[in-house]
N, C-alpha and C positions, 0 to 999 in steps of 0.2 A: 433658272431665275431665285435666289433669295428670298426669303419672306419675314423678319423677325416682327416675330407679335409684340417683344417686351416694346418698338418702338415706342412712341409718342402715337395716341388714339388717331389724333389728327389727323396722324399721317397717312390712316390705313384703310381702307375703303367699309364702305359701309353696309350689314350684311344687314337684311330684315330676315327676319322670323316667323315664317310664317305660319296661325298652325287654323287652320276649320276646326270647330270643335259643337262632335255632335251624340249624345248619349251616351257621354264617358265619363260619369262621373264616378267614378273610382279608380279611375285609370289617368285622369286631365291632371291631376295638380303634381305627381311625378313629372308626367309630359313637361309642362310647366318649370318645375325645380331643371330640369335637366338645363336650359337653356343659361338660367346664371349659371350651374356648373360649368360651362362651356368655359376655356380662361377668352376664350377672344375674346377682348373690348371692342371692341369697335360690332354693337349689335343692337339692333331695337327691334324691340316686340307686339306684330298686331294681329288681336287675335278677336275672332268673330263666329259667335254659337250662332248652330243652325238652326234656330227651333227648338233646340234637345224639350223634353219631354219629365224628364229625368231632371236631377240637380248637379247639373255639368255646369249651366247654369250660376247658379249661386256660388259651384264651389270656385270655378274663376275667377268672379268679384270680390271674394273675403281673399283669395291667391291675392292681383289687384293691389286689394286695398294695402297687401302687409310691403310688396314690392315696387310698391310707383316711385320710388323714388331709386331702384338700383339699378331702371335703363327707363330708357319711353319706352314707355307700355302705350299701347291704345287698344282699345274693346269697345266690342259693338256687338249687343245683346239685338236680334229679329229672329223674323217670322225666317222657314224653310226654305230655301231655294235650292239645296242641291251642293253638291258636293263642286262638280265642276265653276260655277255661277260663284259662287264662296272663294273661291282660290280666284277669279280670274278678281273680285272686289280685295277680296284680303290684297291682292298683287299696285291695282289704285292708289290705295288709304298708305304702301307704304313709299320709303323715300333711299330704299342704299338700292343703288346701281348691283349687288349680286342678291339673291332671290332665295332663300328657305326652307322651301315646306316642306310642316313638317304635318302633321296627325300625333289626334289627342287620349289617341290612346298608345304610343309608343310613343319611344323620347333619344335624345341626343345621347353619341355617348361623348367625353369632354377629348378632347381635341380635331372632332373631326368636320368644326369652320374651318380650323386656321388653315388642315392639308387639307382642302376644297381652295379654299383663298392658297395659299399656292401656287396651287395646278393652273389654274384659269390664270393667275399674273405670270404667270411663266409659259403660258402657254395663251398670245390670244387669238388665235384665228377659231380658239374652243366655248361654242356658245354655252356648252354645261357639261359638270362635270359629277358624271356617280362614282356613288364608295356602294359600297359591304354594308352587310349588319349581323350585330347574334339576332338570334332569334330566343325569346322567350315567353313562360308562358304568363296567365295569369296572375301570377302571384309573383312577378319576377324569374324568377329559375330560369338560368339558363337550359333552352335546348338543344338548339345548335352552335357550334361560332361560326357558320357561313352563312346567310341566308338565299345564298348564291348554288355553295358549294354544295349545301348540305340536305338542302328545304327542296331547291327547286333543283338541284342536280348537270345547275350550267356549266360548263367547260368554263372558268375563268381567264380560263389563256385566249379567249376568242377577245374578246374584249381589253386588248391591247393593240388594234388597232381597226380602222376607219371598215378594210373591208369584215371583220370577225366581226364590229362590234353593227355588224350591220344584216349580218348573217343572224347571229344572235336573237338582235331586235325584234327580227321577223317571223323567225325563227321558233325563238327558248324564250319565254320572256320569264325573268328569272332574274326582276327586278319589284322585290320584294321589302316598307316597308316606305319611309321617306328620303332617300338616302342623295340627291339631286342638290346642288347648288348649281342657278346659273344667272348668268347676266340679265338684267331689264334689258338691256337693250333685246336680246337671241329672242323671247317673247314675244316680241315686236315684231320680227320679223315673222314667225310662222304661227301668229294671231291667238298665243295664247292657249287656254284650254277650249275643248268642242261643246257648249252648255249643252244639255242635257242629255248628257251619255253622263253614266250612272260607274262605268269604269274607264277613266277619262284618261288615265294616264300612260297605253299604249298609243293612245291617237299622238297623243303630245309628242312623246320618243320617239316613233316611225317621225313623224312631221321632222325634228331633229336631226339623226340619224343619216335622212337623206339628203343631209343638206352636206354629211360629217360632223356635226356641229355636238359630235357628243366626245367624248374621256370618260375615262378609268383610272382613280387610283386603287390598289386593293387592298386598304383600309376600311374596319370594321368604325362606320360615323354615328350609329343610331342601332337601339334596339328596338329588332319589328315583332311585339309582341302581339301569339295566336293567344286566340282566345273563344267564345262562341258567337261571336258576333257578325264577326271578319268576312266582310264582303266577297271577299274574295276564296273562302276557304266554308262559303257554305253548302252544306248535303242538304235543300231543298231542291227537290230538279225542275221543280215548275222555273224554281231561283236561276240556277247553273242553264239552263234552256235559253233563260228568255240572255241571260250574263252573251253566253255565247252565238248566240243570236247577233249580239251586242259586235263582242268584236271582229264578226264575219262582215257584218256594214261596212268597222274601221279598213279591215284589210283591204276591204275592193277599192273603199275611196283615194283608198292612197298609195295602191298600186304604182298607178303612173306619175310618183315625186320621184319613181326609185328609177335609173339607165336597167336595162341589166346584162344580168338577168337578176337581179335583186327584183326585181319588174314582176317575170314568170315566175323567180318563189312566193312573191306575197298571192298571190292568183294560185299559188299551190298550198298555201293557209291559206286562207277562204275557203276550199277546197279537206280540207283536214280540218276546219273547223267543222261542218258543215257533215264532216264524216260524225265526232263526237254528239251532235246533236241530233239527230241519224241512228244514234246508239242508245241513246236516254232518250228518248224514242220508241224503240223496242221498234225501227223499220228498216229490216235487212236489203232490200233490192236500193235502197239510196243511202246505210251506207255501203255497200260495195260501187254502187257508181262515186257517192263524191271519194273514196281509197282509191279510185283508181286512175282517176283525176291530179286523184295528188303526186303519186306516184309518178303517173306521166312529164308531168309538169316538172316535178322534183328533177328527171330524166334531163327535160328540155334545159332545164337552168343549168343543172353539171357540161352542160355541152355548148351553152353561149356564156360559157366562166372562163374569159383570156387566160392560156394558158402561164404558168409562169417563168421565169424566165431566170436562166440560170442564178443573179446575183438572190434570189426570192422574191422581186417584184413582181407585178401583171404585167407582158403585154398591153 
């Protein structure tokens, strides 16, 4: 389905760009500028400063005062409640049928919103579409052309089918940065973000993938910034163990959403995560136990995978 962004703005679906901001005083202006720079015209911007302790809130307030006539903006400053609660509040405050969660240290790339809107309009059965990212450093210098391929080592061809997306989301999390555009109705179906989680995105995307609600476009829709305070790239052993333990709980909790062989594959992934925890804890026997369980369950999942028919479809 073609979608011409030059048509009258009133005929276009409204996109709500949602920015949870926290302690990114150096980066937040670039993030907000990028919303204005994207040419898609039917958009609003909702920002919540989640209890920043630096000058992030002041940077946002100054930017809003300058650009309040350029597009609809709502800005809220409040105490810290965590990323998942902030995202849910942003959704509640927004008006768009399409939602574009962001991050205050990353920024949108021009054309990304339009490309994702076109995809969702052409695929009414999909609740969300993910794109790729470029990876930049703290000064905005490009490090990688593809966050999925170059940073996470993902096989992007997997994302071209529902089966491949399920397998990729379960086995190799490669979605870095704010790369998703979602239908509001899709979030209503899967209960939005689970509050209390620090790494909340894998949980949400597992729930979407279980319903075959995720699509993919091979377009870089944002710049994902790598700097010293990224939660997902921390070197602190205790924090890494805590993040992995949370991810393992998510894997075990969401396994029953999937049919076979993906249910078993997600159970296998929970053991693989546990093996990582044992490695960081320097516990040899639990490491061996979980790796053996992982390999065994991967073999079981392969045995439960339906054979492909001559036309390439699963039987």
